[in-house]
C-alpha positions in Angstrom: 125.1 138.6 16.3 122.6 139.7 19.0 122.2 137.7 22.2 119.0 137.7 24.3 118.8 135.9 27.7 115.4 135.0 28.9 115.5 134.5 32.6 112.6 133.4 34.7 112.2 135.3 38.0 113.6 133.8 41.2 111.5 132.1 44.0 108.7 134.3 45.3 107.5 134.7 48.8 104.0 133.6 49.7 102.0 136.4 51.2 98.8 135.9 53.3 96.4 138.8 53.7 95.5 137.8 57.3 92.2 139.0 58.7 92.0 142.1 56.5 89.2 142.2 53.9 91.3 143.4 51.0 89.4 144.0 47.8 92.2 143.3 45.3 92.2 141.3 42.1 94.5 138.4 41.6 96.4 140.4 38.9 97.4 143.2 41.3 98.2 140.9 44.1 100.3 138.8 41.8 102.2 141.8 40.5 103.2 142.8 44.1 104.6 139.4 45.3 108.2 139.8 46.4 111.1 137.3 46.4 111.6 135.0 49.2 114.9 135.1 51.2 116.0 132.0 49.3 114.9 133.7 46.1 117.1 136.7 46.7 120.1 134.4 47.4 119.4 132.3 44.2 119.1 135.4 42.0 122.4 136.7 43.3 124.1 133.4 42.9 122.9 132.9 39.3 123.8 136.5 38.3 127.5 135.9 39.3 128.0 133.3 36.6 130.5 134.3 33.9 127.7 133.8 31.3 126.2 137.1 32.4 129.4 139.2 32.1 129.4 142.2 29.8 125.7 142.6 29.4 124.7 145.7 27.5 121.1 146.1 28.8 118.8 144.6 31.4 115.0 144.5 31.0 112.4 143.3 33.5 108.6 142.8 33.7 106.9 145.2 36.1 106.3 142.4 38.6 108.1 142.9 41.9 109.7 139.5 41.8 111.0 140.0 38.3 112.5 143.4 39.1 114.0 142.1 42.3 115.7 139.3 40.3 116.9 141.6 37.5 118.6 144.0 39.9 121.4 141.5 40.6 122.3 141.1 36.9 122.1 144.9 36.4 124.3 145.6 39.5 126.9 143.2 38.3 127.2 145.0 35.0 126.8 148.5 36.4 123.5 148.9 34.5 120.0 150.1 35.4 116.9 147.9 35.2 114.6 148.9 32.4 111.0 148.0 33.2 108.0 147.3 30.9 104.5 145.9 31.5 104.8 144.3 28.0 107.0 141.7 29.7 104.4 140.8 32.3 103.0 137.3 32.9 99.9 136.0 31.2 96.7 137.6 32.6 94.3 135.0 33.8 91.2 137.2 33.6 89.7 136.2 37.0 89.3 137.8 40.4 89.6 134.6 42.4 91.6 131.3 41.9 88.3 129.5 42.6 87.1 130.8 39.3 89.8 129.2 37.3 88.7 126.0 35.4 90.7 122.9 36.3 91.7 122.3 32.7 92.7 126.0 32.1 96.5 125.5 31.6 96.1 122.4 29.4 93.3 124.0 27.4 95.3 127.2 26.8 98.4 125.4 25.6 96.3 123.4 23.1 94.2 126.3 21.9 96.1 129.5 21.2 92.9 131.5 21.2 91.4 130.2 24.4 91.0 132.7 27.3 88.5 133.5 30.0 87.0 136.7 31.3 89.2 139.7 30.5 92.3 137.6 30.4 94.8 136.9 27.6 95.1 134.1 25.2 98.3 132.3 24.3 98.3 134.1 20.9 97.8 137.6 22.5 100.7 137.0 25.0 103.0 135.7 22.3 102.2 138.8 20.1 102.8 141.1 23.0 106.2 139.7 23.8 107.3 139.1 20.2 106.6 142.8 19.3 108.8 143.8 22.3 111.6 141.4 21.3 111.5 142.7 17.7 111.9 146.3 19.0 114.8 145.3 21.1 116.5 143.6 18.2 116.2 146.8 16.1 117.4 149.0 18.9 120.3 146.8 20.3 121.8 145.2 17.2 124.9 143.1 18.1 124.3 143.6 21.9 123.9 141.3 24.8 120.4 141.7 26.3 119.0 140.1 29.4 115.2 140.0 30.1 113.7 138.8 33.4 110.1 137.6 33.1 107.7 134.7 33.6 107.6 131.1 32.7 104.2 131.0 31.0 104.7 134.2 29.0 108.2 132.9 27.9 106.7 129.6 26.9 104.2 131.3 24.7 106.9 133.5 23.2 109.2 130.5 22.5 106.2 128.9 20.7 106.8 131.4 17.9 110.0 129.6 16.9 109.7 126.2 18.6 107.6 123.1 19.0 106.3 123.3 22.5 104.8 120.2 24.2 103.3 121.3 27.5 105.4 120.1 30.5 107.2 117.6 28.3 109.7 119.0 25.8 110.7 122.1 23.7 112.2 121.6 20.2 114.1 124.0 18.0 115.1 122.9 14.5 113.8 119.4 15.5 116.2 119.1 18.4 115.0 119.0 22.0 116.6 121.8 24.1 114.4 121.8 27.2 112.4 119.2 29.2 109.5 121.7 30.0 110.1 121.7 33.7 110.7 125.4 34.7 112.9 126.1 37.7 113.3 129.5 39.2 115.9 131.5 37.3 115.6 129.1 34.4 117.5 130.7 31.6 117.4 130.5 27.8 120.1 132.0 25.5 118.8 133.1 22.1 121.1 134.2 19.4 119.9 136.2 16.4 121.6 137.0 13.1 120.0 139.9 11.3 116.9 139.5 13.6 116.6 135.8 12.6 116.8 133.3 15.5 119.6 130.8 14.7 120.1 129.0 18.1 118.5 128.4 21.5 120.3 127.0 24.5 118.8 126.2 27.9 121.2 127.3 30.6 120.4 126.1 34.1 122.6 127.3 37.0 120.4 126.2 40.0 
């Protein structure tokens, strides 16, 4: 049995650029956003739960807020944090939030091929993360793996196995296991038998 924990990053800190004229895309600005003080405290608190004892490996997206969350789980288990951009959040494909259509989120959940600009579709994000998960399952058979990442990317990934109703419910084997309301450090425990997903449990320690 291989166990994978999917953990959303903790609370980020809102950064304002001030009066400087910074020519930086939303993507790079988003990647560099750190945790808030409360976010640091929450990540540390959640990591101390007995559920996360005896982890074998910790992975994180390359976003600062994800790596900063992952360090607490790694430190507790005397592990390093492995980082991959394959675990990053969905790329919007715009340079300014003003360019984002008002129905973007709803449209993207309903149409797996919908994307704008040079962004990613739901289908592309799911394929990216699923390929990564499959590689982990091959490399870490019968291990306990924790991944810190992002809510939208994780939602798209879970859609590979589950029925996802945007901001309403998530079902696995016709049973609701999540209400669709993502908190910081929201956690899902996935158990695999011979690389086949056999159970999903939502674990919320906020």
